[in-house]
C-alpha positions in Angstrom: -7.9 39.4 -2.3 -7.1 39.6 1.4 -10.0 41.8 2.4 -12.6 39.1 3.1 -10.2 36.9 5.1 -9.3 40.0 7.2 -13.0 40.7 7.8 -13.6 37.1 8.7 -10.7 37.1 11.1 -11.8 40.2 12.8 -15.4 38.9 13.2 -13.9 35.8 14.7 -11.7 37.9 17.0 -14.9 39.8 18.1 -16.6 36.5 18.8 -13.7 35.1 20.8 -13.2 38.3 22.9 -16.9 38.4 23.8 -16.6 34.7 25.0 -13.5 35.6 26.9 -15.3 38.6 28.6 -18.3 36.4 29.4 -16.1 33.8 31.1 -14.1 36.3 33.0 -17.3 37.8 34.2 -18.6 34.4 35.3 -15.4 33.8 37.4 -16.4 36.8 39.5 -19.4 36.0 41.7 -20.5 38.9 43.9 -18.5 42.1 44.4 -15.2 41.0 46.0 -15.8 37.3 45.5 -14.6 34.6 43.1 -17.1 32.0 41.9 -16.2 28.4 42.8 -14.7 26.9 39.7 -17.3 24.0 39.6 -20.1 26.6 39.5 -18.8 28.6 36.5 -21.0 27.8 33.5 -19.3 27.2 30.2 -19.7 29.7 27.4 -22.2 28.5 24.8 -20.6 27.2 21.6 -22.4 29.7 19.4 -21.4 32.2 16.8 -24.3 34.7 17.1 -22.8 38.0 18.1 -25.9 39.6 19.6 -26.5 36.6 21.9 -22.9 36.7 23.0 -23.1 40.4 23.6 -26.3 39.8 25.7 -24.4 37.2 27.8 -21.5 39.7 28.2 -24.0 42.3 29.4 -25.4 39.8 31.9 -22.2 38.3 33.1 -19.6 41.1 32.9 -21.4 44.4 33.1 -22.6 44.1 36.7 -19.1 43.4 37.8 -17.5 46.6 36.3 -18.4 49.8 38.1 -16.7 51.8 35.2 -18.8 50.1 32.5 -20.1 53.5 31.2 -16.5 54.7 30.7 -16.1 52.3 27.8 -17.3 53.1 24.3 -20.2 50.5 24.5 -22.3 52.3 21.8 -19.4 51.7 19.3 -19.2 48.0 20.2 -22.9 47.6 19.9 -22.9 49.3 16.5 -20.0 47.0 15.3 -21.9 43.9 16.5 -25.1 45.0 14.8 -23.2 45.7 11.5 -21.6 42.3 11.5 -24.9 40.6 12.5 -26.8 42.4 9.7 -24.5 40.8 7.0 -23.2 37.7 8.8 -25.5 36.2 11.4 -23.6 32.9 11.8 -20.1 33.8 10.9 -20.0 32.2 7.5 -20.4 35.1 5.1 -16.7 36.0 5.1 -15.5 32.5 5.5 -17.1 30.7 2.5 -17.7 31.7 -1.1 -21.3 32.6 -2.1 -22.4 33.3 1.4 -22.9 37.1 0.9 -19.6 38.5 2.1 -18.4 39.1 -1.4 -21.1 41.7 -1.9 -19.9 43.9 1.0 -17.9 47.0 0.4 -15.3 48.3 2.8 -13.1 51.3 3.3 -10.1 49.4 4.6 -8.3 52.6 5.7 -11.2 53.6 8.0 -11.8 50.0 9.0 -8.2 49.6 10.4 -8.8 52.4 12.9 -12.3 51.1 13.8 -11.0 47.6 14.4 -8.2 48.9 16.6 -10.8 50.9 18.6 -13.0 47.8 19.1 -9.9 45.9 20.2 -8.9 48.5 22.7 -12.5 48.7 24.2 -12.9 44.9 24.5 -9.4 44.3 25.9 -10.0 47.1 28.4 -13.2 45.4 29.6 -11.5 42.1 29.8 -8.5 43.6 31.7 -10.8 45.2 34.2 -12.4 41.8 35.0 -9.0 40.0 35.0 -7.4 42.5 37.3 -10.4 42.3 39.7 -10.1 38.5 39.7 -6.3 38.7 40.4 -6.8 41.2 43.2 -9.5 39.1 44.9 -7.4 36.0 44.6 -4.3 37.8 46.1 -6.4 39.1 49.0 -7.8 35.6 49.7 -4.3 34.2 49.7 -3.1 36.9 52.1 -6.0 36.1 54.4 -5.3 32.4 54.3 -1.6 33.2 55.1 -2.4 35.6 57.8 -5.2 33.7 59.5 -4.6 30.1 58.4 -6.5 27.9 56.1 -9.7 28.3 58.0 -9.8 32.1 57.8 -13.4 32.1 56.5 -14.6 30.3 59.6 -13.2 33.0 61.8 -15.0 35.8 59.9 -11.8 37.2 58.3 -13.7 37.5 55.0 
């Protein structure tokens, strides 16, 4: 009774975390630089997990030196499995869309979902911390050298 809604909610979480990672990656321009807010492109309003993952690879991966330390293969397998049965995010949301034919081992699924959460939140945290550190450094330079610190070559 609660299995399909739980799967739907997890798929939705996966979609939202990918979008969050994409956006966090876009806020970082080059190494050590924050992108100007007006130049940060919005995340597409799509539900297709492989396309979102591709965007995450383009926008976030280059900004994380430790990318290979994350269990990316597991995330990619999870995305593929969801995409194989639910390309648009409707199979587990609406009746007669195919989700009712899927079988799950909810005991194993609980551990797998937690692992996905840990990996994705680890990636997001890495991007978020990088942003915060750059912002703090820029604020320090502005305080130390004045508002025109960039003009004097301080950074």
